[in-house]
C-alpha positions as YAML, in Angstrom:
chain: A
units: angstrom
residues:
- id: 1
  name: MET
  ca: [-30.49, -8.11, -2.64]
- id: 2
  name: PRO
  ca: [-31.55, -11.23, -0.69]
- id: 3
  name: PRO
  ca: [-28.98, -13.86, 0.27]
- id: 4
  name: ILE
  ca: [-28.79, -16.72, -2.21]
- id: 5
  name: LEU
  ca: [-28.28, -19.29, 0.55]
- id: 6
  name: PRO
  ca: [-30.39, -20.23, 3.60]
- id: 7
  name: ASP
  ca: [-30.13, -18.78, 7.08]
- id: 8
  name: VAL
  ca: [-26.88, -19.24, 8.99]
- id: 9
  name: PRO
  ca: [-26.96, -22.59, 10.85]
- id: 10
  name: PRO
  ca: [-26.46, -22.50, 14.63]
- id: 11
  name: ALA
  ca: [-23.11, -24.33, 14.43]
- id: 12
  name: LEU
  ca: [-21.59, -21.65, 12.21]
- id: 13
  name: MET
  ca: [-23.04, -18.94, 14.43]
- id: 14
  name: ARG
  ca: [-21.31, -20.56, 17.40]
- id: 15
  name: GLY
  ca: [-17.99, -21.16, 15.65]
- id: 16
  name: ALA
  ca: [-18.94, -24.52, 16.97]
- id: 17
  name: ARG
  ca: [-17.02, -25.47, 20.03]
- id: 18
  name: SER
  ca: [-18.91, -24.68, 23.22]
- id: 19
  name: GLU
  ca: [-21.65, -22.60, 24.79]
- id: 20
  name: ASP
  ca: [-18.91, -20.23, 26.00]
- id: 21
  name: GLU
  ca: [-18.28, -19.19, 22.42]
- id: 22
  name: ARG
  ca: [-21.62, -17.66, 21.45]
- id: 23
  name: PRO
  ca: [-21.46, -14.97, 18.75]
- id: 24
  name: GLY
  ca: [-21.38, -11.27, 19.30]
- id: 25
  name: LEU
  ca: [-19.59, -8.82, 21.49]
- id: 26
  name: TYR
  ca: [-20.08, -10.83, 24.67]
- id: 27
  name: SER
  ca: [-18.44, -14.10, 23.66]
- id: 28
  name: ARG
  ca: [-15.48, -15.13, 25.77]
- id: 29
  name: TYR
  ca: [-12.86, -13.75, 23.39]
- id: 30
  name: ALA
  ca: [-14.87, -10.65, 22.54]
- id: 31
  name: ARG
  ca: [-15.14, -9.75, 26.23]
- id: 32
  name: ARG
  ca: [-11.40, -10.15, 26.60]
- id: 33
  name: TYR
  ca: [-10.52, -7.82, 23.72]
- id: 34
  name: ALA
  ca: [-13.57, -5.55, 23.44]
- id: 35
  name: ARG
  ca: [-11.93, -2.64, 25.28]
- id: 36
  name: LEU
  ca: [-9.00, -2.73, 22.90]
- id: 37
  name: VAL
  ca: [-10.71, -2.96, 19.54]
- id: 38
  name: THR
  ca: [-14.09, -1.20, 19.70]
- id: 39
  name: MET
  ca: [-15.06, 2.43, 19.34]
- id: 40
  name: PRO
  ca: [-15.55, 4.34, 22.61]
- id: 41
  name: THR
  ca: [-18.97, 5.48, 23.82]
- id: 42
  name: ASN
  ca: [-18.18, 9.03, 22.72]
- id: 43
  name: ALA
  ca: [-17.76, 7.93, 19.09]
- id: 44
  name: PRO
  ca: [-18.80, 10.47, 16.43]
- id: 45
  name: THR
  ca: [-22.51, 10.81, 15.70]
- id: 46
  name: ALA
  ca: [-24.11, 11.12, 12.28]
- id: 47
  name: ALA
  ca: [-24.46, 14.86, 12.83]
- id: 48
  name: THR
  ca: [-20.76, 15.18, 13.64]
- id: 49
  name: LEU
  ca: [-19.77, 13.14, 10.59]
- id: 50
  name: ALA
  ca: [-21.63, 15.56, 8.33]
- id: 51
  name: ASP
  ca: [-19.12, 18.27, 9.22]
- id: 52
  name: VAL
  ca: [-15.81, 16.42, 9.20]
- id: 53
  name: THR
  ca: [-15.22, 16.73, 5.45]
- id: 54
  name: ALA
  ca: [-15.80, 20.49, 5.37]
- id: 55
  name: SER
  ca: [-12.06, 21.18, 5.13]
- id: 56
  name: ASP
  ca: [-8.71, 19.45, 5.11]
- id: 57
  name: SER
  ca: [-8.11, 20.43, 8.72]
- id: 58
  name: THR
  ca: [-11.44, 19.12, 10.04]
- id: 59
  name: LEU
  ca: [-10.99, 15.83, 8.18]
- id: 60
  name: ARG
  ca: [-7.45, 15.44, 9.50]
- id: 61
  name: ARG
  ca: [-8.62, 16.26, 13.02]
- id: 62
  name: PHE
  ca: [-11.36, 13.64, 12.80]
- id: 63
  name: LEU
  ca: [-9.20, 10.86, 11.32]
- id: 64
  name: HIS
  ca: [-6.37, 11.44, 13.78]
- id: 65
  name: GLY
  ca: [-8.91, 11.58, 16.60]
- id: 66
  name: LEU
  ca: [-10.10, 8.02, 15.96]
- id: 67
  name: PRO
  ca: [-9.09, 5.60, 18.74]
- id: 68
  name: GLY
  ca: [-5.60, 4.18, 18.31]
- id: 69
  name: VAL
  ca: [-5.44, 0.49, 17.44]
- id: 70
  name: ASP
  ca: [-3.88, -1.83, 20.01]
- id: 71
  name: ALA
  ca: [-1.94, -4.15, 17.70]
- id: 72
  name: VAL
  ca: [-1.52, -6.88, 20.31]
- id: 73
  name: GLY
  ca: [-5.22, -6.90, 21.13]
- id: 74
  name: LEU
  ca: [-6.24, -6.87, 17.48]
- id: 75
  name: GLU
  ca: [-3.90, -9.67, 16.45]
- id: 76
  name: GLY
  ca: [-4.78, -11.67, 19.56]
- id: 77
  name: ARG
  ca: [-8.47, -11.57, 18.80]
- id: 78
  name: ALA
  ca: [-7.91, -12.42, 15.13]
- id: 79
  name: ALA
  ca: [-5.72, -15.37, 16.13]
- id: 80
  name: SER
  ca: [-8.20, -16.62, 18.73]
- id: 81
  name: LEU
  ca: [-11.09, -16.54, 16.27]
- id: 82
  name: GLY
  ca: [-8.90, -18.41, 13.79]
- id: 83
  name: THR
  ca: [-8.85, -21.44, 16.10]
- id: 84
  name: ARG
  ca: [-12.57, -22.07, 15.67]
- id: 85
  name: SER
  ca: [-13.56, -25.21, 13.79]
- id: 86
  name: ILE
  ca: [-16.87, -26.24, 12.24]
- id: 87
  name: LYS
  ca: [-17.88, -29.66, 11.01]
- id: 88
  name: THR
  ca: [-20.30, -31.57, 8.78]
- id: 89
  name: THR
  ca: [-23.52, -29.68, 7.96]
- id: 90
  name: ALA
  ca: [-22.17, -26.32, 9.12]
- id: 91
  name: LYS
  ca: [-19.01, -26.83, 7.08]
- id: 92
  name: ALA
  ca: [-21.02, -27.69, 3.97]
- id: 93
  name: TYR
  ca: [-23.05, -24.53, 4.46]
- id: 94
  name: ALA
  ca: [-19.91, -22.44, 4.99]
- id: 95
  name: ILE
  ca: [-18.32, -23.79, 1.80]
- id: 96
  name: ASP
  ca: [-21.37, -22.92, -0.29]
- id: 97
  name: LEU
  ca: [-21.56, -19.50, 1.35]
- id: 98
  name: ALA
  ca: [-17.88, -18.87, 0.58]
- id: 99
  name: ILE
  ca: [-18.34, -19.95, -3.06]
- id: 100
  name: SER
  ca: [-21.22, -17.50, -3.37]
- id: 101
  name: MET
  ca: [-18.98, -14.70, -2.05]
- id: 102
  name: VAL
  ca: [-16.06, -15.15, -4.47]
- id: 103
  name: ASP
  ca: [-15.18, -12.41, -6.94]
- id: 104
  name: LEU
  ca: [-13.46, -14.73, -9.43]
- id: 105
  name: THR
  ca: [-10.57, -12.66, -10.66]
- id: 106
  name: THR
  ca: [-8.12, -12.45, -13.50]
- id: 107
  name: LEU
  ca: [-5.97, -9.32, -13.66]
- id: 108
  name: GLU
  ca: [-2.98, -10.25, -15.78]
- id: 109
  name: GLY
  ca: [-1.35, -8.59, -18.75]
- id: 110
  name: ALA
  ca: [-1.75, -11.88, -20.62]
- id: 111
  name: ASP
  ca: [-5.55, -12.01, -20.22]
- id: 112
  name: THR
  ca: [-7.33, -12.92, -23.43]
- id: 113
  name: PRO
  ca: [-11.02, -12.93, -24.41]
- id: 114
  name: GLY
  ca: [-10.92, -16.72, -24.35]
- id: 115
  name: LYS
  ca: [-9.61, -16.79, -20.78]
- id: 116
  name: VAL
  ca: [-12.23, -14.30, -19.63]
- id: 117
  name: ARG
  ca: [-15.03, -16.32, -21.29]
- id: 118
  name: ALA
  ca: [-13.81, -19.47, -19.54]
- id: 119
  name: LEU
  ca: [-13.69, -17.59, -16.24]
- id: 120
  name: GLY
  ca: [-17.25, -16.34, -16.76]
- id: 121
  name: ALA
  ca: [-18.49, -19.85, -17.51]
- id: 122
  name: LYS
  ca: [-16.82, -21.11, -14.35]
- id: 123
  name: ALA
  ca: [-18.37, -18.31, -12.27]
- id: 124
  name: VAL
  ca: [-21.84, -19.21, -13.52]
- id: 125
  name: ARG
  ca: [-21.40, -22.95, -13.00]
- id: 126
  name: PRO
  ca: [-18.35, -23.60, -10.82]
- id: 127
  name: ASP
  ca: [-18.81, -27.39, -10.84]
- id: 128
  name: PRO
  ca: [-20.36, -28.59, -14.12]
- id: 129
  name: THR
  ca: [-20.95, -32.03, -12.58]
- id: 130
  name: ASP
  ca: [-23.07, -30.67, -9.72]
- id: 131
  name: ARG
  ca: [-25.84, -28.19, -10.44]
- id: 132
  name: THR
  ca: [-26.41, -27.57, -6.72]
- id: 133
  name: THR
  ca: [-23.12, -25.66, -6.52]
- id: 134
  name: PRO
  ca: [-23.95, -21.95, -6.16]
- id: 135
  name: PRO
  ca: [-22.53, -19.44, -8.65]
- id: 136
  name: THR
  ca: [-19.88, -16.99, -7.55]
- id: 137
  name: ALA
  ca: [-20.77, -13.39, -6.76]
- id: 138
  name: ALA
  ca: [-18.87, -11.81, -9.65]
- id: 139
  name: VAL
  ca: [-16.02, -11.99, -12.09]
- id: 140
  name: CYS
  ca: [-13.42, -9.23, -11.81]
- id: 141
  name: VAL
  ca: [-11.48, -8.11, -14.88]
- id: 142
  name: TYR
  ca: [-9.74, -5.12, -16.45]
- id: 143
  name: PRO
  ca: [-12.00, -2.50, -18.12]
- id: 144
  name: ASP
  ca: [-11.19, -3.63, -21.66]
- id: 145
  name: MET
  ca: [-12.49, -7.14, -20.82]
- id: 146
  name: VAL
  ca: [-15.79, -6.04, -19.27]
- id: 147
  name: ALA
  ca: [-17.85, -6.52, -22.44]
- id: 148
  name: VAL
  ca: [-16.46, -10.03, -22.91]
- id: 149
  name: ALA
  ca: [-17.19, -10.92, -19.28]
- id: 150
  name: LYS
  ca: [-20.68, -9.43, -19.48]
- id: 151
  name: GLU
  ca: [-21.51, -11.62, -22.45]
- id: 152
  name: ALA
  ca: [-20.09, -14.69, -20.71]
- id: 153
  name: VAL
  ca: [-22.31, -14.33, -17.62]
- id: 154
  name: ALA
  ca: [-25.43, -13.08, -19.42]
- id: 155
  name: GLY
  ca: [-28.65, -14.47, -18.00]
- id: 156
  name: SER
  ca: [-27.09, -15.36, -14.63]
- id: 157
  name: VAL
  ca: [-26.92, -13.66, -11.22]
- id: 158
  name: VAL
  ca: [-23.14, -13.25, -11.56]
- id: 159
  name: LYS
  ca: [-22.01, -9.61, -11.60]
- id: 160
  name: VAL
  ca: [-19.15, -8.13, -13.60]
- id: 161
  name: ALA
  ca: [-16.66, -6.11, -11.56]
- id: 162
  name: SER
  ca: [-13.96, -4.02, -13.14]
- id: 163
  name: VAL
  ca: [-10.84, -2.55, -11.59]
- id: 164
  name: ALA
  ca: [-10.31, 1.08, -12.49]
- id: 165
  name: THR
  ca: [-8.60, 4.38, -11.60]
- id: 166
  name: ALA
  ca: [-5.17, 3.33, -12.92]
- id: 167
  name: PHE
  ca: [-5.16, 0.00, -11.08]
- id: 168
  name: PRO
  ca: [-3.05, -1.15, -9.27]
- id: 169
  name: ALA
  ca: [-0.86, 1.88, -8.48]
- id: 170
  name: GLY
  ca: [-3.50, 4.60, -8.84]
- id: 171
  name: ARG
  ca: [-0.90, 6.96, -10.30]
- id: 172
  name: ALA
  ca: [-2.78, 9.00, -12.87]
- id: 173
  name: ALA
  ca: [-4.60, 12.30, -13.21]
- id: 174
  name: LEU
  ca: [-8.17, 12.36, -11.93]
- id: 175
  name: ALA
  ca: [-9.52, 12.90, -15.45]
- id: 176
  name: VAL
  ca: [-7.80, 9.70, -16.59]
- id: 177
  name: LYS
  ca: [-9.16, 7.78, -13.60]
- id: 178
  name: LEU
  ca: [-12.70, 8.97, -14.24]
- id: 179
  name: ALA
  ca: [-12.44, 8.08, -17.93]
- id: 180
  name: ASP
  ca: [-11.33, 4.59, -16.85]
- id: 181
  name: VAL
  ca: [-14.44, 4.28, -14.67]
- id: 182
  name: ARG
  ca: [-16.83, 5.60, -17.34]
- id: 183
  name: ASP
  ca: [-15.43, 3.24, -19.97]
- id: 184
  name: ALA
  ca: [-15.94, 0.24, -17.68]
- id: 185
  name: ILE
  ca: [-19.51, 1.25, -16.84]
- id: 186
  name: ALA
  ca: [-20.32, 1.92, -20.50]
- id: 187
  name: ALA
  ca: [-19.12, -1.60, -21.28]
- id: 188
  name: GLY
  ca: [-21.53, -3.02, -18.69]
- id: 189
  name: ALA
  ca: [-19.66, -3.20, -15.38]
- id: 190
  name: ASP
  ca: [-21.94, -3.72, -12.37]
- id: 191
  name: GLU
  ca: [-19.20, -2.92, -9.85]
- id: 192
  name: ILE
  ca: [-16.09, -0.75, -9.86]
- id: 193
  name: ASP
  ca: [-13.01, -1.61, -7.78]
- id: 194
  name: MET
  ca: [-11.03, 1.62, -7.48]
- id: 195
  name: VAL
  ca: [-7.65, 2.16, -5.83]
- id: 196
  name: ILE
  ca: [-6.89, 5.14, -3.61]
- id: 197
  name: ASP
  ca: [-3.84, 7.34, -4.10]
- id: 198
  name: ARG
  ca: [-1.70, 5.85, -1.34]
- id: 199
  name: GLY
  ca: [0.98, 8.48, -1.85]
- id: 200
  name: ALA
  ca: [-1.51, 11.25, -1.13]
- id: 201
  name: PHE
  ca: [-2.92, 9.39, 1.86]
- id: 202
  name: LEU
  ca: [0.48, 8.74, 3.42]
- id: 203
  name: ALA
  ca: [1.41, 12.40, 2.84]
- id: 204
  name: GLY
  ca: [-1.63, 13.40, 4.88]
- id: 205
  name: LYS
  ca: [-3.59, 14.78, 1.90]
- id: 206
  name: TYR
  ca: [-6.78, 13.20, 3.14]
- id: 207
  name: LEU
  ca: [-9.17, 15.63, 1.47]
- id: 208
  name: LYS
  ca: [-7.57, 14.93, -1.92]
- id: 209
  name: VAL
  ca: [-8.17, 11.20, -1.44]
- id: 210
  name: TYR
  ca: [-11.71, 11.87, -0.20]
- id: 211
  name: ASP
  ca: [-12.52, 14.10, -3.18]
- id: 212
  name: GLU
  ca: [-11.27, 11.45, -5.63]
- id: 213
  name: ILE
  ca: [-13.47, 8.78, -4.07]
- id: 214
  name: VAL
  ca: [-16.45, 11.14, -4.17]
- id: 215
  name: ALA
  ca: [-15.78, 11.87, -7.86]
- id: 216
  name: VAL
  ca: [-15.60, 8.16, -8.69]
- id: 217
  name: ARG
  ca: [-18.76, 7.56, -6.66]
- id: 218
  name: GLU
  ca: [-20.52, 10.21, -8.75]
- id: 219
  name: ALA
  ca: [-19.21, 8.64, -11.97]
- id: 220
  name: CYS
  ca: [-20.65, 5.28, -10.88]
- id: 221
  name: GLY
  ca: [-24.06, 6.83, -10.23]
- id: 222
  name: THR
  ca: [-26.71, 4.17, -9.78]
- id: 223
  name: ALA
  ca: [-25.19, 1.93, -12.47]
- id: 224
  name: ALA
  ca: [-22.42, 0.38, -10.37]
- id: 225
  name: ARG
  ca: [-21.50, -0.28, -6.77]
- id: 226
  name: LEU
  ca: [-18.13, 1.10, -5.66]
- id: 227
  name: LYS
  ca: [-15.42, -0.88, -3.89]
- id: 228
  name: VAL
  ca: [-12.53, 1.21, -2.55]
- id: 229
  name: ILE
  ca: [-9.15, -0.55, -2.37]
- id: 230
  name: PHE
  ca: [-6.71, 0.70, 0.28]
- id: 231
  name: GLU
  ca: [-3.71, -1.55, -0.42]
- id: 232
  name: THR
  ca: [-3.33, -2.17, 3.31]
- id: 233
  name: GLY
  ca: [0.14, -3.65, 2.86]
- id: 234
  name: GLU
  ca: [1.36, -0.17, 1.87]
- id: 235
  name: LEU
  ca: [-0.40, 1.76, 4.64]
- id: 236
  name: SER
  ca: [2.21, 0.68, 7.21]
- id: 237
  name: THR
  ca: [0.11, 0.83, 10.40]
- id: 238
  name: TYR
  ca: [-3.22, -0.40, 11.74]
- id: 239
  name: ASP
  ca: [-4.06, 3.19, 12.63]
- id: 240
  name: ASN
  ca: [-3.76, 4.12, 8.95]
- id: 241
  name: ILE
  ca: [-6.02, 1.21, 7.97]
- id: 242
  name: ARG
  ca: [-8.66, 2.42, 10.42]
- id: 243
  name: ARG
  ca: [-8.34, 5.98, 9.08]
- id: 244
  name: ALA
  ca: [-8.56, 4.80, 5.46]
- id: 245
  name: SER
  ca: [-11.64, 2.73, 6.29]
- id: 246
  name: TRP
  ca: [-13.50, 5.70, 7.75]
- id: 247
  name: LEU
  ca: [-12.30, 7.97, 4.94]
- id: 248
  name: GLY
  ca: [-13.63, 5.56, 2.30]
- id: 249
  name: MET
  ca: [-16.98, 5.15, 4.04]
- id: 250
  name: LEU
  ca: [-17.41, 8.90, 4.54]
- id: 251
  name: ALA
  ca: [-16.80, 9.36, 0.80]
- id: 252
  name: GLY
  ca: [-19.56, 6.92, -0.17]
- id: 253
  name: ALA
  ca: [-17.89, 3.53, -0.67]
- id: 254
  name: ASP
  ca: [-20.29, 0.60, -0.97]
- id: 255
  name: PHE
  ca: [-17.41, -1.73, -0.04]
- id: 256
  name: ILE
  ca: [-14.01, -1.25, 1.51]
- id: 257
  name: LYS
  ca: [-11.37, -3.63, 0.18]
- id: 258
  name: THR
  ca: [-8.01, -4.60, 1.59]
- id: 259
  name: SER
  ca: [-5.73, -5.05, -1.39]
- id: 260
  name: THR
  ca: [-5.04, -5.29, -5.08]
- id: 261
  name: GLY
  ca: [-3.35, -8.67, -4.74]
- id: 262
  name: LYS
  ca: [-0.29, -7.16, -6.42]
- id: 263
  name: VAL
  ca: [1.89, -6.49, -3.35]
- id: 264
  name: ALA
  ca: [3.64, -8.72, -0.81]
- id: 265
  name: VAL
  ca: [1.14, -8.21, 2.05]
- id: 266
  name: ASN
  ca: [-2.52, -8.53, 1.13]
- id: 267
  name: ALA
  ca: [-5.55, -9.58, 3.18]
- id: 268
  name: THR
  ca: [-4.77, -10.83, 6.68]
- id: 269
  name: PRO
  ca: [-7.17, -11.81, 9.49]
- id: 270
  name: ALA
  ca: [-6.01, -8.82, 11.54]
- id: 271
  name: ASN
  ca: [-6.46, -6.13, 8.89]
- id: 272
  name: THR
  ca: [-9.79, -7.63, 7.83]
- id: 273
  name: LEU
  ca: [-10.96, -7.73, 11.46]
- id: 274
  name: LEU
  ca: [-10.07, -4.05, 11.80]
- id: 275
  name: MET
  ca: [-12.09, -3.17, 8.70]
- id: 276
  name: LEU
  ca: [-15.04, -5.26, 9.91]
- id: 277
  name: GLU
  ca: [-14.98, -3.30, 13.17]
- id: 278
  name: ALA
  ca: [-14.99, -0.09, 11.15]
- id: 279
  name: VAL
  ca: [-18.06, -1.01, 9.09]
- id: 280
  name: ARG
  ca: [-19.86, -2.23, 12.21]
- id: 281
  name: ASP
  ca: [-19.14, 1.04, 14.05]
- id: 282
  name: PHE
  ca: [-19.99, 3.13, 10.99]
- id: 283
  name: ARG
  ca: [-23.42, 1.52, 10.73]
- id: 284
  name: ALA
  ca: [-23.97, 1.99, 14.46]
- id: 285
  name: GLN
  ca: [-23.24, 5.72, 14.07]
- id: 286
  name: THR
  ca: [-24.91, 6.44, 10.71]
- id: 287
  name: GLY
  ca: [-27.32, 3.60, 9.92]
- id: 288
  name: VAL
  ca: [-25.45, 3.00, 6.63]
- id: 289
  name: GLN
  ca: [-24.15, -0.52, 5.96]
- id: 290
  name: VAL
  ca: [-20.91, -0.91, 4.01]
- id: 291
  name: GLY
  ca: [-19.43, -4.17, 2.73]
- id: 292
  name: VAL
  ca: [-15.93, -5.59, 3.17]
- id: 293
  name: LYS
  ca: [-13.78, -7.42, 0.63]
- id: 294
  name: PRO
  ca: [-10.50, -9.05, 1.67]
- id: 295
  name: ALA
  ca: [-8.42, -9.78, -1.42]
- id: 296
  name: GLY
  ca: [-5.15, -11.55, -2.09]
- id: 297
  name: GLY
  ca: [-3.58, -14.44, -0.21]
- id: 298
  name: ILE
  ca: [-6.83, -16.32, 0.62]
- id: 299
  name: ARG
  ca: [-6.26, -19.66, -1.06]
- id: 300
  name: THR
  ca: [-7.82, -22.48, 0.99]
- id: 301
  name: THR
  ca: [-11.18, -23.47, 2.38]
- id: 302
  name: LYS
  ca: [-9.71, -23.30, 5.88]
- id: 303
  name: ASP
  ca: [-8.69, -19.67, 5.23]
- id: 304
  name: ALA
  ca: [-12.15, -18.78, 3.92]
- id: 305
  name: ILE
  ca: [-13.93, -20.28, 6.92]
- id: 306
  name: LYS
  ca: [-11.67, -18.34, 9.29]
- id: 307
  name: PHE
  ca: [-12.73, -15.14, 7.56]
- id: 308
  name: LEU
  ca: [-16.42, -16.10, 7.77]
- id: 309
  name: VAL
  ca: [-16.03, -16.62, 11.52]
- id: 310
  name: LEU
  ca: [-14.41, -13.17, 11.73]
- id: 311
  name: VAL
  ca: [-17.40, -11.67, 9.92]
- id: 312
  name: ASN
  ca: [-19.97, -13.35, 12.15]
- id: 313
  name: GLU
  ca: [-18.20, -12.64, 15.42]
- id: 314
  name: THR
  ca: [-17.31, -9.02, 14.60]
- id: 315
  name: ALA
  ca: [-19.87, -7.44, 12.26]
- id: 316
  name: GLY
  ca: [-22.64, -10.00, 12.71]
- id: 317
  name: ALA
  ca: [-24.89, -12.16, 10.56]
- id: 318
  name: ASP
  ca: [-26.10, -9.17, 8.51]
- id: 319
  name: TRP
  ca: [-22.75, -9.27, 6.70]
- id: 320
  name: LEU
  ca: [-22.88, -13.03, 5.97]
- id: 321
  name: ASP
  ca: [-24.24, -12.38, 2.50]
- id: 322
  name: ASN
  ca: [-22.51, -11.77, -0.81]
- id: 323
  name: HIS
  ca: [-24.13, -8.34, -0.99]
- id: 324
  name: TRP
  ca: [-21.95, -7.29, 1.96]
- id: 325
  name: PHE
  ca: [-18.93, -9.58, 2.03]
- id: 326
  name: ARG
  ca: [-16.72, -10.84, -0.81]
- id: 327
  name: PHE
  ca: [-13.49, -12.72, -1.32]
- id: 328
  name: GLY
  ca: [-11.17, -11.35, -4.00]
- id: 329
  name: ALA
  ca: [-9.53, -14.53, -5.23]
- id: 330
  name: SER
  ca: [-8.47, -16.64, -8.16]
- id: 331
  name: SER
  ca: [-7.25, -19.96, -6.68]
- id: 332
  name: LEU
  ca: [-9.63, -20.11, -3.68]
- id: 333
  name: LEU
  ca: [-12.59, -21.37, -5.70]
- id: 334
  name: ASN
  ca: [-10.84, -24.58, -6.76]
- id: 335
  name: ASP
  ca: [-10.02, -25.52, -3.18]
- id: 336
  name: LEU
  ca: [-13.60, -24.83, -2.11]
- id: 337
  name: LEU
  ca: [-14.85, -27.08, -4.91]
- id: 338
  name: MET
  ca: [-12.46, -29.90, -3.95]
- id: 339
  name: GLN
  ca: [-13.55, -29.70, -0.30]
- id: 340
  name: ARG
  ca: [-17.18, -29.66, -1.38]
- id: 341
  name: GLN
  ca: [-16.65, -32.79, -3.46]
- id: 342
  name: LYS
  ca: [-14.92, -34.46, -0.53]
- id: 343
  name: LEU
  ca: [-17.88, -33.81, 1.77]
- id: 344
  name: ALA
  ca: [-20.26, -35.18, -0.85]
- id: 345
  name: THR
  ca: [-18.31, -38.34, -1.74]
- id: 346
  name: GLY
  ca: [-16.11, -39.01, 1.28]
- id: 347
  name: ARG
  ca: [-13.04, -39.01, -0.96]
- id: 348
  name: TYR
  ca: [-10.45, -36.30, -1.50]
- id: 349
  name: SER
  ca: [-10.29, -35.09, -5.06]
- id: 350
  name: GLY
  ca: [-7.30, -33.39, -6.63]
- id: 351
  name: PRO
  ca: [-6.70, -30.50, -8.99]
- id: 352
  name: ASP
  ca: [-7.39, -32.76, -11.95]
- id: 353
  name: TYR
  ca: [-11.07, -32.74, -10.96]
- id: 354
  name: VAL
  ca: [-11.53, -28.98, -11.27]
- id: 355
  name: THR
  ca: [-10.89, -26.60, -14.13]
- id: 356
  name: VAL
  ca: [-7.64, -24.70, -14.32]
- id: 357
  name: ASP
  ca: [-8.14, -20.93, -14.39]
...
């Protein structure tokens, strides 16, 4: 799927402050923290990875053999990249890119067909007064609302994503989870956002978690891309987030996703940076590219741009595309639209100038 926006402008690639801050591993901050946050030269090869899921013991040995995460180094790099600023043309580009990466989401018990139709219309045309505003990547709803969402975005490039597998807790029998997935796909879902069994993962039952992801992947077939949600706020440690990232990718995830948005700690720059490192290293070892979706807690344009800088500086420009990076959000889109209007008119607009979700 080609990007729906033009090539990344040089200012965004730089993070825009000085020639010392060029993108990639050898920028000033990357050099400082590279030893702490990258895979070693003896990282697993594709041939090795083919064997690690042969048994529970080999999978455990592999996951616990991954390099430990230096929390200070990780958080320091995430904080340093968060100080970057971009202006004018580069900012306008970044705002449009962020809009195109939003999975516009409603996951409430009070969701109605009318609300989902309104959300779909907003995803297709976020700013009815400006046809140059790009559409969002997708709308994300519960399985019983997929058909309504599909009808609302018909004829557009907007995808329909559905949460599944007993979202958000993931506490159900595998047969129930797979039925959830099949119902969503039968209703027209283009993407499935599944949740892992965090209880099994934290108990060290890695092969059980792996087998569930594989089963959901098989249920998706070629009809839907699979996003695997870890609920990073419940995984307790950065080491566990790294292990979950590799586990999800080994099992066939098309995307790895931070959170459900239903717990206290959701997407953070540090946990997203760690997952970006994982997908970068996984592609280097296997040739397979996997997307990343931070979700929950990203509410402002400033937040979104910080995450885009993280993507560019860590995984690279190949991930600056809504086929490989998404924002799981509900309120973010309105702030992006207000900032876009401000750049176009020179005046700050308020919430009265955008639709209420």
